[in-house]
N, C-alpha and C positions, 0 to 999 in steps of 0.2 A: 503494499499499499503506499503510494506516493503522500508526501507531505510538503506543504509550502514552507517557507522560511519562519512562520509564526506559529507553527505547529498543526495548522489546518489541514486537515486530510482534503486531497484532490477530489474524492468521492466519496458519499457516507456510506458508512459500512452497517447498514441495517441489520443482518444476521445479530452483530453485539449488540446493538440497540434493542433488540428484542428479548435476548439474553438477560441484559441488565434490567429490562423491565419485567421478565419473568422472575428473576430472584428478588427484585425489589417488593414484587406482590407476596412473594413466599416467607419472605425474611420479616416484612411488615406484619404479616399476620402472625408468624412466630413470636414478634414483639409483643402485640395486644393481645396475643393468646397467654403468654406468661405474666404480663401485667394484670390482666383482668382476672385470672385465676388466682393470683395471689391477693388481690384486692379482695376477692369473694371469700378466700380462704381465711385471711385474717378477720375479716367481718365475723364470720361464723365462729371463729374461734374466741370473740369478744374483744380483740384490739380496737383501740381508738383512733383517734385522728393523727395522733403523734407516730404511729406506726404506718397510716397513710401517708403521711409526709414524708417518711422516712424512704418507702418505695418511690415517691415521686424523685426524691433527691437522688436516690440510687440509679435511677433512669437517665436523668439528664446531668448530673456532675461530671460523670467521665467525658463527654463531649466538651464540657465547658473545661475542665482541668488539664485535660489530655491535647488541647488544641494544639500547641508549639510542636509537640512531638508527634502528634500523628500527621500532623500537616508535612513536616519535614520528612517524615517517612515516607508519606505518599508521593512526595516528589523526588526522593534519592533511592527509594528502594524498588525492587521489581515488582510491580503491581500482581504479578500473578502469587508471588510469595506470600503477599502480604494479606491477600484474599483467602488463601489456602490457612496461613497460621490464624488468622482472626476468626474464620470458620471452626477451625478445630478447637479455639477457646470456647467460644458461643457454645458448639455442641457440648462439648466436656461440662462447663459450667450449668448448662442449663439440665443435662442429666443429673450432675450432683444435687442440684435444687431439687428435683422430684424425690430424691430421698432424704431430704434436709428437714430437721426439725428445729424449732426454736426461731424465734426473730432475728437473733443477731446473724445468726450462720447464714439465714434466707437472704438477706440485705446485703451481707458480704459477698454470696455468690451471685445476687442479681447485678450486683455492681460490676462483678466480673465479667457478668453477660454483654453489658451494655459497655465495658471497655472494648471489646470486640467489634460493636456497634461504631464505636466513636474512631476506630482504626479504618472500618469499611467505609463510612460516609465520604470522607473526602477522597478516597482512592477511587469510589465509583462514580462520584461527581468529575473527578478530574479526568477518569478515561471516557465519560459520555461527551465531554467537551473536545475529545480528541477523536472520538468516532465518526463525526459528523462535520459537514461544512458550516460556515457562517450561516448560509442562507437554510440550513435545515435545523439548526439549534432550537428553534420554538416548536416545531413538530416532534424533533427528539424529545424534549422536555415534555409536551403534552403525552407521549406513550408512556414515559416512565412516571410522570405524576398521577395518571389515570390507575395504572397498574399499583403504583404505591397506596391510591385511596380504596382501590378493591381489596386490598390485604387490611386496611383500616376499619371495613365494612365487616369483613368474614371473620376477623379475629377474635373479637368481643362476642358476637354473635356465637360463634363455635366453641369459646371458654364455656360459655353459660351451659349450652347443651353437654359439653362433654364432661365438664365437672360434674353436674346432677348424675349423668349416665355411667361414667368410668373412674370419676374420683379424679381429687386433685394429683398423685403422682402420675397417672397414666397421661393424663392432660400435658402435664409439663414435658413428658418424655415425646408427644407429639410435637410439642413447640421446640425440642431439642432437633428433632428430624427435619423440622421445617429449616431451622436456622444452617442446616446441610447445604440449602440452595447456594450459600456463598461461595462454598467450596466447588460445587458443581461450575458455577459461573467462573471462577478463577480458571479452572482447567479447560473451559470452551471457549473465551475471549479469545479472538484474535488479535486483537487490539492489545498492546501493552504499552506501558512507560515506567521510568524511573529505572534505577540499575543500570545495568549494562544498555539498556534501551535507551537511556538520555544520549542526545547527539553528542555533545563536547562536556568536558571537565568544567569548562568555564560556566554551563548552564548551573551546573549542580551548586557550584559556588556563589552563582549570582543572588542578589538580595532579591526577597518577595516584597515589592511595593505595590501599591494600589495607586492608581490614579485619583484625581478627585473625585469622579463620577463614582468610582466603586468605594473609596470612603464614606461618601454621602449615602450610599444606599444601606452599608455595613451599619455605619453609627445611628443613621436616622432611622432605620428598619428596627434597629436594638431599642431605641428610645420609644418607640410607638408600641412595638410589641409590649414591651414593659408596662407601659401604661394601661393597656386594656386587657393583658393577660389574666387577671383577675375573675374574666368571665369563665376560665377553664375549671374553676374551683366552684364558683357560687351558681351555674345556670341550673345544676341539679336541684338546688334549693329551691330556686323561683319555680321550676316547674313541680315538685313535688310538694315543697311547704307550702309557699304561697299560692299557687294556684291548684293545689289539692288534687294534681294528676297521677296517674301510677306508673310504677316502674316502666310498664310497655309505652304508655304516651312519651315518656322521657326518651325512651330509644327510638321511637319516631322521629322525634323531634332534633336529635342528634343525626342520625341517618340522613335528614332533609339538607343539614349542612355539607355533608358529605358529598350528596346526590348533585348538590349544587356547584361543588367545587370540580366534579366531572366536567359538566356542562360549561365553566367557566375556562376551564383549561383549554378545551378544543377549540372555543371560541376565540380566545386569545390567540392560540398555537396559528390559527388561520389567519387573523388580523394581523400578525407580526412577519408573515412570511416574507413579505416584501419591504418590511419597514427598515429603514437604514439608518434613521435618526436616533442613538442611542439616548441622547438628553430626553427627546420627548419621551420614550418609553419610561424612562425613571420619572417624569413628571407625572405619568397617568399611573404608575405605581404608587405613588403617595397619594393621589387623588383616590384611586381604588380602596388604600388603607383609610383614608378619613371616611370613606363612605360607609367601611366594614365598622368604623366605631359608631359611626350615625345610626347604623341598622342596630347595633348592639344596646345603644341608648334608648332606641324606640321600642326594641323589642322589650325592653324591660318595663314600659307601660302598659303591656298587652294585658287585657283583662281576661282572656283565654288562651288555652293552648293552639286553637285553631288560628288564632291571630299571628302566633309565633313562626308557624310552618312555612308561611311564604316569606317572611322577613328571615328567616334561616336559609332559604333557598337562594334569596339575592345575596346575603352573605357570604355563603358557601361559594358562589360564583364569581363573587369579587374574591375570594381567598384563593382560590384557581387560578384566577388572572393573575394576581399576583406572582404567585408561585413561579408562571411561566415567565412573566416580566424579569424578574429577577435573575432567573437562570441564563436567560438570553443574553442579557446584559454583561453577566459575569462572564460566559462563555465567549462574548465576542472580545472583551478588553482585557481579561486576564492574560497576563503571559504564559506561554507555554510551558516553561519552566518552573512557574510558581503555582499552577492551578491547584495542587493539592494544599499548599499551605494557606492561598487565599480562601480557598473553601474552608477549610478548617477555622479560619478567623471568622467567616462569617456566620457558621455554624455555631461556634461558641458564642459570638455578641448574642445573636438572636434566642439560642439557649438559656444563657445565663439571665438575660432581661427577661424572660418567661418565667424562669426559676423565680426571681426575686417579686414578679408579679403575683404567680402563684401564692408566695409566702404572704405577701401583703394582702391579697384577696380574703386568706383565711384568717387573717389578723382581724381586719376592718369588720368582718362578719359578726365579730363578738358583740360590736356596737351598733352596727347598720344593719337594715333588712337587706334581704336580696335585691329589691328593685333598687335601693339607693346605692348599694355596691355597683351593680350593673350599668345603672345611670353614670354615676360616677367615673366608672371606668371608661364608658365609650366618650364622655365629654373628655377626659384627659387626655384620652386618643387624639381626638379633633385638635385640642389645645395645641397637643404636640406636633402634629403636622402643621400648625399655623405658625407656631415657634420655629420650626425648621425653615418656613418659607422663603426668608432672606438668604439663607445657607443654600438652598435648592436653585433659588433665582441667580446667585452669584455663581455657583459652579457650573449651572448648564451655560451662562454666559462665557465663563472661560473656558469650557470645553469645546462649545460653539467657535469661539474666537480661534482657538489653536487648531482645530481642525480646518477651518477655513484657511489658517494661515499655511497649515502643511500643503493643502490641496493647490495654493496658488504659488506659483514658482517665483523666486525673487528675481529682480533685475540680473543679479550676477548669473543665476541659474539660466536665464533666456539668454545672456551672451555666451555662456559657455555653450548653451545649444547651438546658437548660430554658427560657432567656432566649426563645432562638428559637421556642420551642413555646408559651411563656406570655407574650406580651407585657405588659409591667407600664404601659403608656399605655392609661388607661380607653377613649382613642379607639379603640384598635385591640383592647381586649380586651371584648368585651361582659358578661362576666361580672361586672366592675368596675361597669358603668354602673347608676346609681340605686341604689348602695349606699351613700351618703354620703360618697365620696371624691372627688367633683366632678372637678375637673380635675387634682388632685395626682395624683402617681405613687405608687404602692402602698407603704408604709411611710415615705412622706414626712412 
């Protein structure tokens, strides 16, 4: 497979994209299978909110804490080796988890499972950026995002049925088998990066720097996600306690957000197919974020569950749009040698902000009602986007000015081009021969 100088392939390798999508769906299902099964098990054993918080921290903390290490590994070590090692770690830890008893041991093993995830995420994202051309990045993102969303849908539902029918140990062993998809994908991928695959030693040692637009996306999105992340903790209390709905109704509402994500993913992937202005994509992404926060605040005022369903469909579609927009911009603008490190930084920033938001949501719920928390989180998210507006505007202006300057040759460049077209030595320019200039250079 041939590559351009910036690491972009000459043609997209769709076989690898579909393998990546399949492994994302299966391992995503495994992750939700583990988390949902443990949540149900701890609740049945009488554990409280502290144990649930420990589970959430065990899931998110490795991605945040290990970002510097996993990103560097993704760029410098053979991607196949990393996927195989991470897959083995996940499978072994999950099998051990199926036989573990006691909260402390379970949390330790769960953390080990998601240490494997922390390795896999930047490797898979960097590989996906390397599999397809610049024009096909939105489509590739749409395929993998849809697959991941399917895993999100299947995992919790399967956990409920499997735990009731098979018990916790067997359900966790099923999850362990699902994590084996990472190993299979590592063996099947033809696209590889890192290690001996890296083109030069200089690339391995080159710094991983974000340009202004990527810094804006990473920091800005983390700020907004942190502001609105309380929704993840509080929405169940709004549906079940405030509105008095059943667990089934809560499941339907949650699935509406996920279904909306699939629709938003594909609509946005199609719209971005011919979009060349990365700055415009970033602006639209922040508009979508503000709209998601608005939907959250409006949904908090709903008097019935029926009114929340269409709002969550809209919110999910906007969420899917943002995911594709972010991946497309990162895929286009991230240097090939730094894709793993910069992907890990983005994941760490967003996951870390979400973790703080989750903790804050659970804390303020002690004094505020679910409606108040959701409304406050939505308003905080909108305010965050508005506060970022001057930075967004300035960054977009600088980025477009720099791109315009790069696209327009300077006067010196034009002179150089003319010199190539019209040689000034009469021995090479027949128009000057016999016109009294002899062997002198023109103007000499």
